[in-house]
N, C-alpha and C positions, 0 to 999 in steps of 0.2 A: 093172738095179736094182735095189739092196733093196727096196723099197717099191713098193707100187701106189698112184699114183693115175691122174686123168684123162689129166694133162700126159704122163704118162712113159708111160701104155697107149699114148695119140697116139705118139708118139717110138718103143716097141716097135712098132707096127704097121706103121708106114714103112719101118721098118730095109734092110728086104730092095730097097723101090725104090730105081732110079737114082737117084743123088748130086743129080741137077739138078733132078729129080721132087720127092724128098726135101723139098730147101731149095724150093721154091715151096710144098709143100704145108705146111710151115712156118710161111713168110712168113706165106700167105694167113689162115692157122686164128688166129695168134698176134695179125695183125693185126686182125681181128676181134674180138678180147677184149680187145685196148687199143688202141681206132683209133687213138692218135696214132703207136704202131707201124708200123698199116698208110699212116698218112695220108706218113712219113717216107721209106715204101718201104724198111725197113730189113729185109735179106737175112739168114735160118738159114743158117753155110755148113756146118757140125758143131755135131750135138748128141750127147752123150753122156752117161754118168751121172758121169764126172769134167771134163768142161768142155762151151763152148757157145761159137762163135766168128760172131761174126755180123759184119754188114757195111753200112756206109753212101756211098751216092757222093757227090763233090762236085755235088752240082744244085743247078739253078737256088733252087728255093722253101728249102735245109737250107741257104744263104750267110749271110755274114755280109757287110759294108760291103767286106770284103777281097778276095771271089767265094773265101774261104776258108767250110770247112766252118762253122757259128755254133756258138760254143759250148756253147747250149744242145740243139742238134743231137748236139755228143759227148757232153755229160752222158748225154743217152735214150742212148746206143750203149751206154757201160757202164752205166746203168741196167737198160737192157732183157737185156745178157749175164748180167747179175750175177740179176737176180726170175728170169731162163727158168730158169736152173741151178738157182738156191734151188727154184723151183716143182718141179720134179723128185724134192725128196726131202720135202716138206712134205706129210703125209698131206692129201686133199679136206676132212677136219674141222677142217681149221684155216684161219685165213689170214693171209697173208703177204702185209707191209707194209717199204715201207722206211723205215726210222728216221732216217739220217743218208748223206747223200751229201756228200763230201768232194772238189775237183777243184782241184788246181794247173793251170794252164797255163801252160805250160813254154817252146811254138815256134809258130810257124804252123803248120798242119796243110798239110801238101803232094799235094792229090789226095782221094781217098775217105781211109774208114777201118776199119781192122777192129780187134773188140773181144772180147777172149779171159778169159773168166772158167773157174776150174776151182777145184774143190773134191776136199779129200784124203778117202779114205777115213775116216779119222777126224769129219769133218764130217760126211759126211754118217751118221754112226753119232749122231751129237750132237744132226742135226736126229729124226731115229728114237724116239732114245729121250726127248726133252724134249718136252711139251706144248707149251711154252712156253720161247722161247730168244732170241736172238739170235747172229750170225755176220758176220763181217769178212770179204767173199767175196771174195779176188783177183782183179781183173781187168787186164789190160795192155792201151791202145788205141795202133796201131801204124799209121802215116799208107804214102801208095804210094811212100814215099822210102825206108820202115822207120825213120823216127823215130819218136820215143814224144811226141808233143805234150804229152800232159796224163799226170796221174797221179791215180789214183783212191783212195778207199777208200769201201767202198760197205755200210753198215750195217744188216743185212735183218733182222726178226724175224717171229716167228710166234705167234698164243696162239688157243687154240681158239674157235672160232663159236662165237655165242651163238645157246642154241637157242629154237626159238620156239613 
């Protein structure tokens, strides 16, 4: 990762751990920072400077009235993937906020869902070079049948933290 913040240091420190242990550590750590992520039991499958892959199971607490993953849980999954990835690149002296999320629901999801957010080298450099800015962070969400039940646009913004 081109820059260092607390989140990127955690990812780097755990990079040599076995995959299952890394996933558990990331999931628990971020679930404490963002309690809703922990409540939804979102699992971090892959994390590096270029992409983040997270998963949510079709569990009872996240279901809608037709026993599929609830629309809000789908949005949370996409927001989590894009936010974590963007957060890897935003320095600690800035604050990261989602500005806009747009989701088109295309079909009923089958089973659990996996979201993958990606950032190009150019986008990573843009974040690093701009004290204040915003970017659309690409994300795809795939269900267990291989379908894309939603299409998303997540606009993330960052700005300097106020001095106390």
